[in-house]
PDB file of N, CA, C and O in Angstrom:
ATOM      1  N   UNK A   1       0.535  -0.577   0.005  1.00  0.00           N
ATOM      2  CA  UNK A   1      -0.202  -0.405   0.152  1.00  0.00           C
ATOM      3  C   UNK A   1       0.822   1.206  -0.028  1.00  0.00           C
ATOM      4  O   UNK A   1       1.448   1.577   0.966  1.00  0.00           O
ATOM      5  N   UNK A   2       0.911   2.189  -1.556  1.00  0.00           N
ATOM      6  CA  UNK A   2       0.888   3.526  -1.067  1.00  0.00           C
ATOM      7  C   UNK A   2       0.764   4.533   0.478  1.00  0.00           C
ATOM      8  O   UNK A   2      -0.270   4.660   1.133  1.00  0.00           O
ATOM      9  N   UNK A   3       1.958   5.093   0.766  1.00  0.00           N
ATOM     10  CA  UNK A   3       0.777   5.674   2.221  1.00  0.00           C
ATOM     11  C   UNK A   3       1.512   6.864   1.821  1.00  0.00           C
ATOM     12  O   UNK A   3       1.524   7.639   2.777  1.00  0.00           O
ATOM     13  N   UNK A   4       2.191   7.389   0.721  1.00  0.00           N
ATOM     14  CA  UNK A   4       3.416   8.205   0.726  1.00  0.00           C
ATOM     15  C   UNK A   4       2.068   9.492   0.250  1.00  0.00           C
ATOM     16  O   UNK A   4       0.981   9.415  -0.324  1.00  0.00           O
ATOM     17  N   UNK A   5       2.964  10.720   0.920  1.00  0.00           N
ATOM     18  CA  UNK A   5       1.956  12.027   1.144  1.00  0.00           C
ATOM     19  C   UNK A   5       0.491  12.025   1.985  1.00  0.00           C
ATOM     20  O   UNK A   5      -0.338  12.925   1.849  1.00  0.00           O
ATOM     21  N   UNK A   6       0.311  10.849   2.886  1.00  0.00           N
ATOM     22  CA  UNK A   6      -0.894  10.792   3.960  1.00  0.00           C
ATOM     23  C   UNK A   6      -0.147  11.930   4.659  1.00  0.00           C
ATOM     24  O   UNK A   6       1.021  12.311   4.734  1.00  0.00           O
ATOM     25  N   UNK A   7      -1.902  12.480   5.362  1.00  0.00           N
ATOM     26  CA  UNK A   7      -1.542  12.375   6.489  1.00  0.00           C
ATOM     27  C   UNK A   7      -1.857  11.677   7.162  1.00  0.00           C
ATOM     28  O   UNK A   7      -2.375  10.653   6.718  1.00  0.00           O
ATOM     29  N   UNK A   8      -1.723  11.843   8.486  1.00  0.00           N
ATOM     30  CA  UNK A   8      -1.369  10.893   9.938  1.00  0.00           C
ATOM     31  C   UNK A   8      -3.118  10.679   9.363  1.00  0.00           C
ATOM     32  O   UNK A   8      -3.786  10.113   8.498  1.00  0.00           O
ATOM     33  N   UNK A   9      -3.174  11.130   9.956  1.00  0.00           N
ATOM     34  CA  UNK A   9      -4.985  10.815   9.882  1.00  0.00           C
ATOM     35  C   UNK A   9      -5.756  10.228   8.785  1.00  0.00           C
ATOM     36  O   UNK A   9      -6.721   9.465   8.731  1.00  0.00           O
ATOM     37  N   UNK A  10      -5.101  10.763   8.023  1.00  0.00           N
ATOM     38  CA  UNK A  10      -5.457  10.160   6.045  1.00  0.00           C
ATOM     39  C   UNK A  10      -5.178   8.948   6.705  1.00  0.00           C
ATOM     40  O   UNK A  10      -6.101   8.137   6.634  1.00  0.00           O
ATOM     41  N   UNK A  11      -4.105   8.555   7.373  1.00  0.00           N
ATOM     42  CA  UNK A  11      -2.995   7.426   7.132  1.00  0.00           C
ATOM     43  C   UNK A  11      -4.363   6.235   8.183  1.00  0.00           C
ATOM     44  O   UNK A  11      -4.923   5.222   7.762  1.00  0.00           O
ATOM     45  N   UNK A  12      -4.490   6.831   9.427  1.00  0.00           N
ATOM     46  CA  UNK A  12      -5.547   6.069   9.976  1.00  0.00           C
ATOM     47  C   UNK A  12      -6.699   5.944   9.912  1.00  0.00           C
ATOM     48  O   UNK A  12      -7.228   5.316  10.828  1.00  0.00           O
ATOM     49  N   UNK A  13      -7.512   6.454   8.872  1.00  0.00           N
ATOM     50  CA  UNK A  13      -8.675   6.114   8.407  1.00  0.00           C
ATOM     51  C   UNK A  13      -8.625   5.228   6.973  1.00  0.00           C
ATOM     52  O   UNK A  13      -9.481   4.573   6.379  1.00  0.00           O
ATOM     53  N   UNK A  14      -7.369   5.493   6.737  1.00  0.00           N
ATOM     54  CA  UNK A  14      -7.215   3.644   5.194  1.00  0.00           C
ATOM     55  C   UNK A  14      -6.471   2.082   6.137  1.00  0.00           C
ATOM     56  O   UNK A  14      -6.223   0.957   5.704  1.00  0.00           O
ATOM     57  N   UNK A  15      -6.303   2.663   7.503  1.00  0.00           N
ATOM     58  CA  UNK A  15      -6.398   1.711   7.789  1.00  0.00           C
ATOM     59  C   UNK A  15      -7.232   0.976   8.720  1.00  0.00           C
ATOM     60  O   UNK A  15      -7.460  -0.160   8.304  1.00  0.00           O
ATOM     61  N   UNK A  16      -7.598   1.158   9.492  1.00  0.00           N
ATOM     62  CA  UNK A  16      -9.096   1.276  10.050  1.00  0.00           C
ATOM     63  C   UNK A  16     -10.245   1.235   8.761  1.00  0.00           C
ATOM     64  O   UNK A  16     -11.293   0.744   9.181  1.00  0.00           O
ATOM     65  N   UNK A  17     -10.314   1.547   7.581  1.00  0.00           N
ATOM     66  CA  UNK A  17     -11.506   1.161   6.586  1.00  0.00           C
ATOM     67  C   UNK A  17     -11.110  -0.456   6.052  1.00  0.00           C
ATOM     68  O   UNK A  17     -11.848  -1.437   6.138  1.00  0.00           O
ATOM     69  N   UNK A  18      -9.217  -0.384   5.273  1.00  0.00           N
ATOM     70  CA  UNK A  18      -8.527  -1.452   5.148  1.00  0.00           C
ATOM     71  C   UNK A  18      -9.413  -2.929   6.475  1.00  0.00           C
ATOM     72  O   UNK A  18      -9.800  -4.077   6.252  1.00  0.00           O
ATOM     73  N   UNK A  19      -9.390  -2.016   7.841  1.00  0.00           N
ATOM     74  CA  UNK A  19      -9.744  -3.423   8.754  1.00  0.00           C
ATOM     75  C   UNK A  19     -11.021  -3.747   8.348  1.00  0.00           C
ATOM     76  O   UNK A  19     -11.308  -4.800   7.779  1.00  0.00           O
ATOM     77  N   UNK A  20     -12.164  -2.442   8.762  1.00  0.00           N
ATOM     78  CA  UNK A  20     -13.441  -3.005   8.293  1.00  0.00           C
ATOM     79  C   UNK A  20     -13.647  -4.052   7.088  1.00  0.00           C
ATOM     80  O   UNK A  20     -14.442  -4.967   7.305  1.00  0.00           O
ATOM     81  N   UNK A  21     -12.897  -3.994   5.628  1.00  0.00           N
ATOM     82  CA  UNK A  21     -12.974  -4.642   4.765  1.00  0.00           C
ATOM     83  C   UNK A  21     -12.553  -5.859   4.937  1.00  0.00           C
ATOM     84  O   UNK A  21     -13.076  -6.790   4.324  1.00  0.00           O
ATOM     85  N   UNK A  22     -11.516  -6.041   5.820  1.00  0.00           N
ATOM     86  CA  UNK A  22     -11.082  -7.505   6.097  1.00  0.00           C
ATOM     87  C   UNK A  22     -12.491  -8.157   7.270  1.00  0.00           C
ATOM     88  O   UNK A  22     -12.796  -9.335   7.084  1.00  0.00           O
ATOM     89  N   UNK A  23     -13.109  -7.543   8.166  1.00  0.00           N
ATOM     90  CA  UNK A  23     -14.527  -8.499   8.540  1.00  0.00           C
ATOM     91  C   UNK A  23     -15.496  -8.763   7.643  1.00  0.00           C
ATOM     92  O   UNK A  23     -16.239  -9.742   7.699  1.00  0.00           O
ATOM     93  N   UNK A  24     -15.519  -7.676   6.573  1.00  0.00           N
ATOM     94  CA  UNK A  24     -16.336  -8.145   5.734  1.00  0.00           C
ATOM     95  C   UNK A  24     -16.228  -8.668   5.154  1.00  0.00           C
ATOM     96  O   UNK A  24     -17.342  -9.150   4.950  1.00  0.00           O
ATOM     97  N   UNK A  25     -15.009  -9.433   4.016  1.00  0.00           N
ATOM     98  CA  UNK A  25     -14.508  -9.858   3.008  1.00  0.00           C
ATOM     99  C   UNK A  25     -14.274 -11.830   3.988  1.00  0.00           C
ATOM    100  O   UNK A  25     -13.922 -12.859   3.411  1.00  0.00           O
ATOM    101  N   UNK A  26     -14.589 -11.703   5.350  1.00  0.00           N
ATOM    102  CA  UNK A  26     -14.336 -12.712   5.766  1.00  0.00           C
ATOM    103  C   UNK A  26     -15.472 -13.082   6.180  1.00  0.00           C
ATOM    104  O   UNK A  26     -15.000 -13.817   7.048  1.00  0.00           O
ATOM    105  N   UNK A  27     -16.779 -13.231   6.333  1.00  0.00           N
ATOM    106  CA  UNK A  27     -18.174 -13.065   6.418  1.00  0.00           C
ATOM    107  C   UNK A  27     -18.233 -13.627   4.973  1.00  0.00           C
ATOM    108  O   UNK A  27     -18.035 -14.818   4.734  1.00  0.00           O
ATOM    109  N   UNK A  28     -18.505 -12.735   4.058  1.00  0.00           N
ATOM    110  CA  UNK A  28     -18.013 -13.170   3.026  1.00  0.00           C
ATOM    111  C   UNK A  28     -17.952 -14.931   1.820  1.00  0.00           C
ATOM    112  O   UNK A  28     -18.548 -15.672   1.038  1.00  0.00           O
ATOM    113  N   UNK A  29     -16.751 -14.642   2.552  1.00  0.00           N
ATOM    114  CA  UNK A  29     -16.147 -15.955   2.204  1.00  0.00           C
ATOM    115  C   UNK A  29     -16.284 -17.494   2.989  1.00  0.00           C
ATOM    116  O   UNK A  29     -15.945 -18.655   2.760  1.00  0.00           O
ATOM    117  N   UNK A  30     -17.152 -16.569   4.281  1.00  0.00           N
ATOM    118  CA  UNK A  30     -17.841 -18.134   4.747  1.00  0.00           C
ATOM    119  C   UNK A  30     -18.777 -18.483   4.498  1.00  0.00           C
ATOM    120  O   UNK A  30     -19.115 -19.665   4.574  1.00  0.00           O
ATOM    121  N   UNK A  31     -19.904 -16.996   3.898  1.00  0.00           N
ATOM    122  CA  UNK A  31     -21.028 -17.215   3.041  1.00  0.00           C
ATOM    123  C   UNK A  31     -20.765 -17.929   2.066  1.00  0.00           C
ATOM    124  O   UNK A  31     -20.995 -19.106   2.343  1.00  0.00           O
ATOM    125  N   UNK A  32     -20.318 -17.762   0.845  1.00  0.00           N
ATOM    126  CA  UNK A  32     -20.049 -18.245   0.259  1.00  0.00           C
ATOM    127  C   UNK A  32     -19.853 -19.904  -0.162  1.00  0.00           C
ATOM    128  O   UNK A  32     -20.279 -20.605  -1.080  1.00  0.00           O
ATOM    129  N   UNK A  33     -18.877 -20.154   1.147  1.00  0.00           N
ATOM    130  CA  UNK A  33     -18.478 -21.379   1.539  1.00  0.00           C
ATOM    131  C   UNK A  33     -19.628 -21.840   2.507  1.00  0.00           C
ATOM    132  O   UNK A  33     -18.996 -22.549   3.290  1.00  0.00           O
ATOM    133  N   UNK A  34     -20.380 -21.853   2.747  1.00  0.00           N
ATOM    134  CA  UNK A  34     -21.698 -22.379   3.841  1.00  0.00           C
ATOM    135  C   UNK A  34     -23.011 -22.922   2.858  1.00  0.00           C
ATOM    136  O   UNK A  34     -23.671 -23.961   2.810  1.00  0.00           O
ATOM    137  N   UNK A  35     -23.008 -22.128   2.399  1.00  0.00           N
ATOM    138  CA  UNK A  35     -24.176 -21.409   1.867  1.00  0.00           C
ATOM    139  C   UNK A  35     -24.701 -23.133   0.633  1.00  0.00           C
ATOM    140  O   UNK A  35     -23.735 -23.730   0.158  1.00  0.00           O
ATOM    141  N   UNK A  36     -25.766 -23.546   0.377  1.00  0.00           N
ATOM    142  CA  UNK A  36     -25.672 -24.609  -0.473  1.00  0.00           C
ATOM    143  C   UNK A  36     -26.838 -24.084  -1.640  1.00  0.00           C
ATOM    144  O   UNK A  36     -27.843 -23.457  -1.304  1.00  0.00           O
ATOM    145  N   UNK A  37     -26.593 -24.371  -2.750  1.00  0.00           N
ATOM    146  CA  UNK A  37     -28.163 -24.106  -3.898  1.00  0.00           C
ATOM    147  C   UNK A  37     -29.766 -23.917  -2.407  1.00  0.00           C
ATOM    148  O   UNK A  37     -30.476 -23.042  -1.912  1.00  0.00           O
ATOM    149  N   UNK A  38     -29.519 -25.483  -2.318  1.00  0.00           N
ATOM    150  CA  UNK A  38     -31.292 -25.276  -1.708  1.00  0.00           C
ATOM    151  C   UNK A  38     -31.571 -24.571  -0.194  1.00  0.00           C
ATOM    152  O   UNK A  38     -32.610 -24.728   0.448  1.00  0.00           O
ATOM    153  N   UNK A  39     -30.391 -23.744   0.239  1.00  0.00           N
ATOM    154  CA  UNK A  39     -30.199 -23.360   1.128  1.00  0.00           C
ATOM    155  C   UNK A  39     -30.745 -21.373   0.371  1.00  0.00           C
ATOM    156  O   UNK A  39     -30.353 -20.771  -0.628  1.00  0.00           O
ATOM    157  N   UNK A  40     -31.734 -20.993   1.450  1.00  0.00           N
ATOM    158  CA  UNK A  40     -33.338 -19.979   1.410  1.00  0.00           C
ATOM    159  C   UNK A  40     -31.558 -18.338   1.578  1.00  0.00           C
ATOM    160  O   UNK A  40     -30.935 -17.962   2.571  1.00  0.00           O
ATOM    161  N   UNK A  41     -31.466 -17.989   0.336  1.00  0.00           N
ATOM    162  CA  UNK A  41     -30.131 -17.159   0.303  1.00  0.00           C
ATOM    163  C   UNK A  41     -30.463 -16.331   1.437  1.00  0.00           C
ATOM    164  O   UNK A  41     -29.883 -16.298   2.522  1.00  0.00           O
ATOM    165  N   UNK A  42     -31.829 -15.428   0.919  1.00  0.00           N
ATOM    166  CA  UNK A  42     -32.347 -14.368   1.440  1.00  0.00           C
ATOM    167  C   UNK A  42     -31.741 -14.205   3.172  1.00  0.00           C
ATOM    168  O   UNK A  42     -30.861 -13.510   3.679  1.00  0.00           O
ATOM    169  N   UNK A  43     -33.011 -15.538   3.882  1.00  0.00           N
ATOM    170  CA  UNK A  43     -32.295 -15.819   5.323  1.00  0.00           C
ATOM    171  C   UNK A  43     -31.035 -16.107   5.187  1.00  0.00           C
ATOM    172  O   UNK A  43     -30.849 -16.320   6.385  1.00  0.00           O
ATOM    173  N   UNK A  44     -30.001 -16.294   4.713  1.00  0.00           N
ATOM    174  CA  UNK A  44     -28.465 -16.581   4.980  1.00  0.00           C
ATOM    175  C   UNK A  44     -27.445 -15.127   4.705  1.00  0.00           C
ATOM    176  O   UNK A  44     -26.421 -14.946   5.363  1.00  0.00           O
ATOM    177  N   UNK A  45     -27.830 -14.344   3.839  1.00  0.00           N
ATOM    178  CA  UNK A  45     -28.176 -12.483   3.824  1.00  0.00           C
ATOM    179  C   UNK A  45     -28.752 -12.268   5.201  1.00  0.00           C
ATOM    180  O   UNK A  45     -27.849 -11.965   5.980  1.00  0.00           O
ATOM    181  N   UNK A  46     -29.790 -12.311   5.705  1.00  0.00           N
ATOM    182  CA  UNK A  46     -29.945 -11.535   6.603  1.00  0.00           C
ATOM    183  C   UNK A  46     -29.185 -11.477   7.720  1.00  0.00           C
ATOM    184  O   UNK A  46     -28.742 -10.499   8.322  1.00  0.00           O
ATOM    185  N   UNK A  47     -29.029 -13.258   8.041  1.00  0.00           N
ATOM    186  CA  UNK A  47     -27.726 -13.876   9.358  1.00  0.00           C
ATOM    187  C   UNK A  47     -26.424 -12.937   9.454  1.00  0.00           C
ATOM    188  O   UNK A  47     -25.892 -12.437  10.446  1.00  0.00           O
ATOM    189  N   UNK A  48     -25.975 -12.840   7.637  1.00  0.00           N
ATOM    190  CA  UNK A  48     -24.560 -11.916   7.568  1.00  0.00           C
ATOM    191  C   UNK A  48     -24.546 -11.270   7.931  1.00  0.00           C
ATOM    192  O   UNK A  48     -23.779 -10.934   8.833  1.00  0.00           O
ATOM    193  N   UNK A  49     -25.722 -10.454   7.263  1.00  0.00           N
ATOM    194  CA  UNK A  49     -25.242  -9.228   8.153  1.00  0.00           C
ATOM    195  C   UNK A  49     -25.792  -8.266   9.320  1.00  0.00           C
ATOM    196  O   UNK A  49     -25.576  -7.058   9.412  1.00  0.00           O
ATOM    197  N   UNK A  50     -26.609  -9.130  10.257  1.00  0.00           N
ATOM    198  CA  UNK A  50     -26.441  -9.202  11.514  1.00  0.00           C
ATOM    199  C   UNK A  50     -24.964  -9.772  12.168  1.00  0.00           C
ATOM    200  O   UNK A  50     -24.320  -9.160  13.020  1.00  0.00           O
ATOM    201  N   UNK A  51     -24.732 -10.570  11.805  1.00  0.00           N
ATOM    202  CA  UNK A  51     -23.662 -10.979  11.815  1.00  0.00           C
ATOM    203  C   UNK A  51     -21.949  -9.945  11.885  1.00  0.00           C
ATOM    204  O   UNK A  51     -20.995 -10.043  12.657  1.00  0.00           O
ATOM    205  N   UNK A  52     -22.053  -9.571  11.406  1.00  0.00           N
ATOM    206  CA  UNK A  52     -21.008  -8.147  10.370  1.00  0.00           C
ATOM    207  C   UNK A  52     -21.543  -6.908  11.485  1.00  0.00           C
ATOM    208  O   UNK A  52     -20.902  -6.196  12.259  1.00  0.00           O
ATOM    209  N   UNK A  53     -22.304  -6.958  11.330  1.00  0.00           N
ATOM    210  CA  UNK A  53     -22.838  -4.980  11.989  1.00  0.00           C
ATOM    211  C   UNK A  53     -22.212  -6.032  13.530  1.00  0.00           C
ATOM    212  O   UNK A  53     -21.195  -5.522  14.001  1.00  0.00           O
ATOM    213  N   UNK A  54     -22.586  -7.080  14.145  1.00  0.00           N
ATOM    214  CA  UNK A  54     -22.027  -7.128  15.496  1.00  0.00           C
ATOM    215  C   UNK A  54     -20.649  -6.534  15.724  1.00  0.00           C
ATOM    216  O   UNK A  54     -20.137  -5.671  16.437  1.00  0.00           O
ATOM    217  N   UNK A  55     -20.085  -7.893  14.254  1.00  0.00           N
ATOM    218  CA  UNK A  55     -18.377  -7.551  14.536  1.00  0.00           C
ATOM    219  C   UNK A  55     -18.272  -5.937  14.745  1.00  0.00           C
ATOM    220  O   UNK A  55     -17.837  -5.392  15.760  1.00  0.00           O
ATOM    221  N   UNK A  56     -18.813  -5.217  13.454  1.00  0.00           N
ATOM    222  CA  UNK A  56     -18.385  -3.680  12.789  1.00  0.00           C
ATOM    223  C   UNK A  56     -18.257  -2.949  14.891  1.00  0.00           C
ATOM    224  O   UNK A  56     -17.320  -2.485  15.542  1.00  0.00           O
ATOM    225  N   UNK A  57     -19.527  -3.191  15.173  1.00  0.00           N
ATOM    226  CA  UNK A  57     -19.376  -3.139  16.872  1.00  0.00           C
ATOM    227  C   UNK A  57     -18.735  -3.413  17.834  1.00  0.00           C
ATOM    228  O   UNK A  57     -18.896  -2.984  18.976  1.00  0.00           O
ATOM    229  N   UNK A  58     -18.043  -4.068  17.496  1.00  0.00           N
ATOM    230  CA  UNK A  58     -17.426  -4.786  18.103  1.00  0.00           C
ATOM    231  C   UNK A  58     -16.003  -3.895  18.053  1.00  0.00           C
ATOM    232  O   UNK A  58     -15.534  -3.422  19.088  1.00  0.00           O
ATOM    233  N   UNK A  59     -15.361  -3.715  16.739  1.00  0.00           N
ATOM    234  CA  UNK A  59     -14.420  -3.356  15.838  1.00  0.00           C
ATOM    235  C   UNK A  59     -14.005  -2.169  16.160  1.00  0.00           C
ATOM    236  O   UNK A  59     -12.900  -1.818  16.575  1.00  0.00           O
ATOM    237  N   UNK A  60     -15.816  -1.013  15.752  1.00  0.00           N
ATOM    238  CA  UNK A  60     -15.912   0.355  16.755  1.00  0.00           C
ATOM    239  C   UNK A  60     -15.951   0.139  17.939  1.00  0.00           C
ATOM    240  O   UNK A  60     -15.124   0.991  18.262  1.00  0.00           O
ATOM    241  N   UNK A  61     -16.325  -0.442  19.130  1.00  0.00           N
ATOM    242  CA  UNK A  61     -16.163   0.231  20.193  1.00  0.00           C
ATOM    243  C   UNK A  61     -14.612  -0.521  20.714  1.00  0.00           C
ATOM    244  O   UNK A  61     -14.287  -0.199  21.857  1.00  0.00           O
ATOM    245  N   UNK A  62     -13.762  -1.366  20.068  1.00  0.00           N
ATOM    246  CA  UNK A  62     -12.170  -1.622  20.598  1.00  0.00           C
ATOM    247  C   UNK A  62     -11.130  -1.408  20.419  1.00  0.00           C
ATOM    248  O   UNK A  62     -10.087  -1.580  21.050  1.00  0.00           O
ATOM    249  N   UNK A  63     -11.496  -0.847  19.148  1.00  0.00           N
ATOM    250  CA  UNK A  63     -10.451  -0.468  17.894  1.00  0.00           C
ATOM    251  C   UNK A  63      -9.454   0.281  18.290  1.00  0.00           C
ATOM    252  O   UNK A  63      -9.748   1.470  18.416  1.00  0.00           O
ATOM    253  N   UNK A  64      -8.140  -0.076  18.580  1.00  0.00           N
ATOM    254  CA  UNK A  64      -7.068   0.984  18.827  1.00  0.00           C
ATOM    255  C   UNK A  64      -6.497   1.075  17.401  1.00  0.00           C
ATOM    256  O   UNK A  64      -6.510   0.224  16.512  1.00  0.00           O
ATOM    257  N   UNK A  65      -5.908   2.529  17.408  1.00  0.00           N
ATOM    258  CA  UNK A  65      -5.609   2.580  15.905  1.00  0.00           C
ATOM    259  C   UNK A  65      -3.700   2.259  16.014  1.00  0.00           C
ATOM    260  O   UNK A  65      -2.993   1.737  15.152  1.00  0.00           O
ATOM    261  N   UNK A  66      -3.402   2.647  17.011  1.00  0.00           N
ATOM    262  CA  UNK A  66      -1.640   2.258  17.134  1.00  0.00           C
ATOM    263  C   UNK A  66      -1.599   0.275  17.144  1.00  0.00           C
ATOM    264  O   UNK A  66      -0.512  -0.294  17.047  1.00  0.00           O
ATOM    265  N   UNK A  67      -2.585  -0.325  17.240  1.00  0.00           N
ATOM    266  CA  UNK A  67      -1.741  -1.037  17.126  1.00  0.00           C
ATOM    267  C   UNK A  67      -2.273  -1.652  15.791  1.00  0.00           C
ATOM    268  O   UNK A  67      -1.612  -2.651  15.510  1.00  0.00           O
ATOM    269  N   UNK A  68      -3.201  -1.397  14.926  1.00  0.00           N
ATOM    270  CA  UNK A  68      -3.545  -1.452  13.478  1.00  0.00           C
ATOM    271  C   UNK A  68      -2.493  -0.982  13.037  1.00  0.00           C
ATOM    272  O   UNK A  68      -1.757  -1.864  12.596  1.00  0.00           O
ATOM    273  N   UNK A  69      -2.241  -0.346  12.988  1.00  0.00           N
ATOM    274  CA  UNK A  69      -0.851   0.119  12.500  1.00  0.00           C
ATOM    275  C   UNK A  69       0.701  -0.440  11.935  1.00  0.00           C
ATOM    276  O   UNK A  69       1.389  -0.594  10.926  1.00  0.00           O
ATOM    277  N   UNK A  70       0.657  -0.630  13.605  1.00  0.00           N
ATOM    278  CA  UNK A  70       1.690  -1.656  13.953  1.00  0.00           C
ATOM    279  C   UNK A  70       1.169  -2.717  12.913  1.00  0.00           C
ATOM    280  O   UNK A  70       1.446  -2.424  11.750  1.00  0.00           O
ATOM    281  N   UNK A  71       0.265  -4.235  13.146  1.00  0.00           N
ATOM    282  CA  UNK A  71      -0.188  -4.463  12.375  1.00  0.00           C
ATOM    283  C   UNK A  71       0.282  -4.609  10.876  1.00  0.00           C
ATOM    284  O   UNK A  71       0.636  -5.616  10.263  1.00  0.00           O
ATOM    285  N   UNK A  72       0.176  -3.295  10.475  1.00  0.00           N
ATOM    286  CA  UNK A  72       0.328  -2.899   8.776  1.00  0.00           C
ATOM    287  C   UNK A  72       1.619  -2.487   8.498  1.00  0.00           C
ATOM    288  O   UNK A  72       1.757  -1.857   7.450  1.00  0.00           O
ATOM    289  N   UNK A  73       2.667  -2.700   9.227  1.00  0.00           N
ATOM    290  CA  UNK A  73       4.010  -2.159   8.889  1.00  0.00           C
ATOM    291  C   UNK A  73       4.578  -3.675   9.558  1.00  0.00           C
ATOM    292  O   UNK A  73       5.783  -3.921   9.594  1.00  0.00           O
TER     293      UNK A  73
END
């Protein structure tokens, strides 16, 4: 990731967005591997949205930008 020229705030926002993306993508991967053609996709997607929402709430309450920056570097 090219971060040259970014302000500290922009860099931190980019890292936080990347973490949120990781949360969402991990759930989408699980959905794709767990749901068969016979399953009710609408129900599965609603469950997925609920799980993502819970994880994002946890992330929002507990995130620490310093640890995220260290993890990215």
